[in-house]
Wavefront OBJ file of the C-alpha trace (Angstrom):
o trace
v 37.231 -17.703 5.118
v 39.604 -19.743 6.543
v 42.553 -18.371 8.143
v 45.225 -19.455 5.076
v 42.413 -18.315 2.956
v 42.411 -14.952 4.423
v 45.879 -14.665 4.538
v 46.248 -15.626 1.025
v 43.737 -13.125 -0.117
v 45.565 -10.261 1.757
v 48.920 -11.325 0.097
v 47.098 -11.114 -3.212
v 45.927 -7.466 -2.525
v 49.470 -6.388 -1.363
v 51.032 -4.254 -3.636
v 48.043 -2.757 -5.202
v 48.757 0.498 -6.207
v 46.297 3.369 -4.726
v 46.180 6.775 -5.706
v 42.812 8.803 -4.476
v 42.137 12.368 -5.808
v 39.270 14.347 -4.516
v 36.705 16.269 -7.093
v 34.745 17.820 -4.247
v 33.607 17.853 -0.849
v 29.959 19.530 -0.156
v 26.494 19.597 0.382
v 23.579 18.925 -2.483
v 19.927 20.211 -1.082
v 16.729 20.146 -2.688
v 16.720 18.679 -6.085
v 19.513 17.409 -7.742
v 21.339 14.971 -9.651
v 25.377 14.349 -9.011
v 27.751 12.143 -10.692
v 31.450 11.649 -11.634
v 30.449 9.928 -15.294
v 32.417 10.661 -18.008
v 35.720 11.729 -17.266
v 37.120 8.162 -18.113
v 38.262 7.177 -14.595
v 37.150 5.113 -11.731
v 35.426 7.198 -9.066
v 33.927 7.144 -5.528
v 31.095 9.137 -3.403
v 31.337 9.041 0.271
v 28.357 9.888 2.045
v 29.178 12.123 5.384
v 25.619 13.391 6.096
v 22.036 12.455 5.347
v 21.275 10.031 2.565
v 21.015 9.801 -1.049
v 20.020 7.111 -3.675
v 22.612 5.509 -6.547
v 21.266 5.003 -9.707
v 22.596 2.537 -12.068
v 21.029 2.291 -15.968
v 21.100 -0.921 -17.104
v 23.701 -2.889 -19.136
v 24.910 -5.843 -20.669
v 24.584 -8.814 -17.860
v 23.291 -5.976 -15.112
v 19.968 -4.947 -14.514
v 18.946 -1.583 -13.944
v 19.476 -0.832 -9.975
v 18.581 1.822 -7.220
v 20.505 1.569 -3.982
v 19.794 3.997 -1.091
v 22.781 5.411 0.838
v 22.983 6.701 4.436
v 25.697 8.357 6.059
v 28.992 6.020 6.647
v 27.947 4.486 3.104
v 30.491 4.650 0.348
v 30.404 3.283 -3.370
v 33.450 2.704 -5.732
v 32.981 2.507 -9.354
v 35.616 0.368 -10.408
v 35.331 2.152 -13.881
v 33.715 5.255 -15.828
v 30.291 4.381 -15.891
v 26.884 6.000 -16.313
v 25.247 6.468 -12.780
v 24.141 9.614 -10.826
v 23.225 10.190 -7.223
v 19.880 11.895 -6.628
v 16.996 12.565 -3.455
v 14.851 10.451 -5.535
v 14.050 6.820 -5.460
v 12.892 6.686 -8.758
v 15.542 6.701 -11.218
v 15.891 9.153 -14.216
v 15.286 8.588 -17.798
v 18.102 6.990 -19.662
v 18.843 10.126 -21.518
v 18.591 11.850 -18.324
v 21.849 10.262 -16.117
v 24.256 12.268 -17.700
v 22.520 15.658 -17.153
v 23.579 17.216 -13.880
v 21.450 19.196 -11.824
v 21.451 21.177 -8.617
v 24.345 22.858 -7.111
v 27.033 21.947 -4.102
v 27.308 24.534 -1.111
v 30.194 24.180 1.615
v 29.643 21.559 4.517
v 29.384 24.678 6.657
v 26.789 26.469 4.763
v 24.541 28.137 7.235
v 20.491 27.055 7.183
v 21.355 23.686 5.611
v 17.964 21.725 5.166
v 17.792 18.963 7.231
v 16.947 16.695 4.201
v 20.353 17.766 2.121
v 23.311 15.307 1.851
v 26.990 15.788 2.016
v 29.283 14.276 -0.011
v 32.973 13.487 -0.711
v 33.366 12.525 -4.409
v 36.484 12.111 -6.510
v 38.287 9.439 -8.439
v 40.918 6.887 -8.114
v 43.360 4.830 -10.071
v 44.501 1.312 -8.897
v 47.087 -1.256 -10.690
v 47.911 -4.724 -8.904
v 50.598 -7.033 -9.875
v 48.140 -8.995 -11.504
v 47.201 -6.782 -13.992
v 43.952 -7.145 -15.577
v 43.859 -10.474 -14.011
v 42.639 -9.108 -10.737
v 40.651 -6.356 -12.695
v 38.248 -8.791 -14.438
v 37.360 -10.706 -11.145
v 35.910 -7.283 -9.637
v 32.253 -6.021 -9.908
v 31.375 -2.878 -11.426
v 31.148 -1.064 -8.372
v 31.675 -1.997 -4.516
v 29.383 -0.764 -2.021
v 30.848 -0.509 1.613
v 27.920 -0.137 3.952
v 28.348 1.241 7.427
v 26.500 -1.748 8.947
v 28.446 -4.527 7.217
v 30.259 -6.269 9.863
v 32.612 -7.349 7.300
v 33.899 -3.659 7.458
v 33.631 -3.142 11.024
v 37.614 -2.033 10.923
v 36.857 0.591 8.304
v 34.297 2.891 10.472
v 37.061 4.653 12.413
v 38.655 5.245 9.293
v 35.513 6.744 7.991
v 34.890 8.781 10.786
v 38.557 9.941 10.446
v 37.228 11.124 6.716
v 34.494 13.109 8.201
v 36.193 14.979 11.217
v 38.800 15.895 8.403
v 35.920 17.345 5.773
v 34.743 19.097 8.530
v 38.033 20.730 9.767
v 38.946 21.998 6.256
v 36.662 24.824 4.603
v 36.589 23.353 1.143
v 37.102 19.726 2.054
v 40.189 19.189 -0.292
v 42.300 17.443 2.108
v 45.312 15.220 1.561
v 44.668 13.317 4.106
v 41.159 12.008 3.304
v 42.944 11.066 -0.118
v 45.282 8.646 1.734
v 41.830 7.564 4.214
v 40.008 7.238 0.805
v 42.584 4.613 -0.406
v 42.275 2.803 3.478
v 38.853 2.639 2.677
v 39.004 1.200 -0.634
v 41.089 -1.865 0.291
v 38.714 -2.495 3.143
v 35.859 -2.660 0.688
v 37.687 -4.700 -1.978
v 38.695 -7.157 0.874
v 35.407 -7.654 2.017
v 34.121 -8.374 -1.561
v 36.928 -10.799 -1.524
v 35.223 -12.469 1.050
v 31.870 -12.347 0.120
v 30.098 -15.734 -0.348
v 28.701 -14.706 -3.910
v 31.735 -13.468 -5.760
v 32.158 -14.579 -8.947
v 34.746 -17.764 -9.256
v 38.024 -17.200 -9.311
v 41.101 -16.587 -6.759
v 39.308 -16.093 -3.539
v 36.684 -19.153 -4.461
v 39.621 -21.108 -4.528
v 40.926 -20.217 -1.198
v 37.771 -20.319 0.837
v 37.476 -24.371 0.070
v 39.124 -26.019 2.493
v 40.466 -28.847 -0.017
v 42.524 -26.328 -2.218
v 43.222 -23.323 0.266
v 46.251 -25.200 2.114
v 47.611 -25.803 -1.764
v 47.416 -21.804 -2.620
v 49.395 -21.313 0.583
v 52.158 -23.681 -0.235
v 52.236 -22.163 -3.609
v 52.783 -19.070 -2.296
v 55.565 -20.052 0.122
v 57.406 -22.025 -2.407
v 56.721 -21.015 -5.883
v 59.903 -22.360 -7.456
v 58.775 -26.007 -6.628
v 58.067 -28.524 -9.415
v 54.136 -27.975 -9.134
v 53.129 -30.105 -11.709
v 49.199 -30.878 -12.163
v 50.256 -34.147 -10.843
v 52.026 -32.886 -7.551
v 49.099 -30.352 -6.751
v 46.379 -33.251 -7.347
v 48.494 -35.419 -5.010
v 48.971 -32.684 -2.556
v 45.269 -32.169 -2.396
v 44.706 -35.853 -1.871
v 42.929 -36.119 -5.039
v 43.252 -38.278 -8.258
v 44.633 -36.090 -11.020
v 41.365 -36.308 -13.022
v 39.167 -35.364 -10.053
v 41.706 -32.309 -9.221
v 41.465 -30.673 -12.432
v 37.751 -31.024 -12.378
v 36.964 -29.828 -9.157
v 39.762 -26.917 -9.350
v 38.391 -25.966 -12.663
v 34.959 -25.752 -11.283
v 35.427 -23.796 -8.525
v 38.359 -21.476 -9.837
v 36.871 -20.930 -13.584
v 40.480 -21.598 -15.061
v 42.539 -24.961 -15.043
v 45.333 -25.424 -12.429
v 48.245 -24.728 -14.363
v 47.110 -20.978 -15.273
v 46.153 -20.234 -11.689
v 49.686 -21.762 -10.989
v 51.019 -19.130 -13.064
v 49.289 -16.138 -11.704
v 50.258 -16.974 -8.724
v 53.886 -17.455 -9.590
v 54.062 -14.351 -11.673
v 52.516 -12.363 -8.235
v 55.586 -13.267 -6.600
v 57.940 -12.387 -9.184
v 56.337 -8.830 -9.648
v 56.886 -8.337 -5.896
v 60.489 -9.246 -6.368
v 61.191 -6.975 -9.626
v 59.230 -4.105 -7.832
v 61.879 -4.426 -5.053
v 65.022 -4.509 -7.625
v 65.209 -8.219 -8.170
v 67.150 -9.075 -11.746
v 64.693 -10.969 -13.902
v 66.991 -13.784 -14.009
v 66.862 -14.237 -10.471
v 63.087 -13.542 -10.176
v 62.335 -16.475 -13.063
v 64.677 -19.206 -10.982
v 62.943 -18.593 -7.556
v 59.627 -18.974 -9.170
v 60.307 -21.965 -11.092
v 61.583 -20.593 -14.487
v 64.710 -21.616 -15.982
v 64.165 -20.309 -19.327
v 64.628 -16.207 -18.689
v 62.484 -15.776 -22.262
v 59.929 -18.201 -21.122
v 59.469 -16.428 -18.228
v 59.495 -13.130 -19.713
v 56.821 -14.305 -22.137
v 54.601 -15.663 -19.206
v 54.944 -12.527 -17.237
v 53.934 -9.727 -20.231
v 50.924 -12.323 -20.630
v 49.688 -12.225 -17.416
v 51.014 -8.628 -15.812
v 50.785 -6.616 -19.081
v 54.283 -5.549 -18.734
v 57.473 -6.721 -19.148
v 59.809 -7.396 -16.121
v 61.989 -4.695 -16.579
v 59.300 -2.330 -17.102
v 57.774 -3.989 -13.738
v 61.152 -3.084 -12.094
v 61.315 0.619 -13.350
v 57.828 1.331 -12.113
v 58.629 -0.378 -8.754
v 61.498 2.145 -8.527
v 59.237 5.121 -9.370
v 56.462 4.805 -7.622
v 56.114 6.168 -4.075
v 55.962 3.861 -0.663
v 52.785 5.274 0.469
v 50.802 4.545 -2.284
v 50.894 0.976 -2.125
v 48.673 -1.189 0.130
v 50.831 -3.840 1.871
l 1 2 3 4 5 6 7 8 9 10 11 12 13 14 15 16 17 18 19 20 21 22 23 24 25 26 27 28 29 30 31 32 33 34 35 36 37 38 39 40 41 42 43 44 45 46 47 48 49 50 51 52 53 54 55 56 57 58 59 60 61 62 63 64 65 66 67 68 69 70 71 72 73 74 75 76 77 78 79 80 81 82 83 84 85 86 87 88 89 90 91 92 93 94 95 96 97 98 99 100 101 102 103 104 105 106 107 108 109 110 111 112 113 114 115 116 117 118 119 120 121 122 123 124 125 126 127 128 129 130 131 132 133 134 135 136 137 138 139 140 141 142 143 144 145 146 147 148 149 150 151 152 153 154 155 156 157 158 159 160 161 162 163 164 165 166 167 168 169 170 171 172 173 174 175 176 177 178 179 180 181 182 183 184 185 186 187 188 189 190 191 192 193 194 195 196 197 198 199 200 201 202 203 204 205 206 207 208 209 210 211 212 213 214 215 216 217 218 219 220 221 222 223 224 225 226 227 228 229 230 231 232 233 234 235 236 237 238 239 240 241 242 243 244 245 246 247 248 249 250 251 252 253 254 255 256 257 258 259 260 261 262 263 264 265 266 267 268 269 270 271 272 273 274 275 276 277 278 279 280 281 282 283 284 285 286 287 288 289 290 291 292 293 294 295 296 297 298 299 300 301 302 303 304 305 306 307 308 309 310 311 312 313 314 315 316 317 318 319
């Protein structure tokens, strides 16, 4: 991505509220089948030592897959979904995905076999100022590979997680929760910069003809960004602009504009701005029209967003 596109992507991910909770930390050896499915929550698995296989059954729009994970890898399952970790390259039968086998032992258990795997597993919650608009762009799961050049900055974070897990007897350290939040942000940003990412926000930002427009809207959301003015900014005819923008983004320019404006407004509201001031700053003269658009895009009324901002601890947000 271009520098302006990277900055815009980081801006869209800012305000992301994360809260990770460790479920268990330990070692599996021999025959086992581990899973966090069935808890109605997004979850994660961090491979601290050794290796294992992540098996996902087929579902609508996605083929069954088996992926080898090694020390330093992490996988974030963005919603509750059938899956399992095992030492076997072959996936279990469809009816066996939910059947857990094997017992987890402490990391410092004596005489642990060399072919075992040490895991930190848990759950996480996240929400964005963009509500379901961001969630709908994300894949079912995100795999953060230890050798992914885009995640070079995350390696030190993973080493801190590994050291903290080794330091505590049961591994249930609040520091691991916070470090996992940071690791998730790295993984999410890597997905945003991938060339094969689904059409949407970041796809627009990677296009040289549209990235400056996105940056300009973020900087001046209250300007008169009509379709005609946006096309002129990109030095295109209105028809060509609408066609190319929709092909790249998967939605019309006006809808994308509303998304960016509501993101700006949400940040203002979470920092205590009044609904009137937020509405005017992002180009709305009618408070009711703004409230309707805000609810449609974020899923919240402006007042509820302001109250949430006042109640959320600062350390749970990614800036």
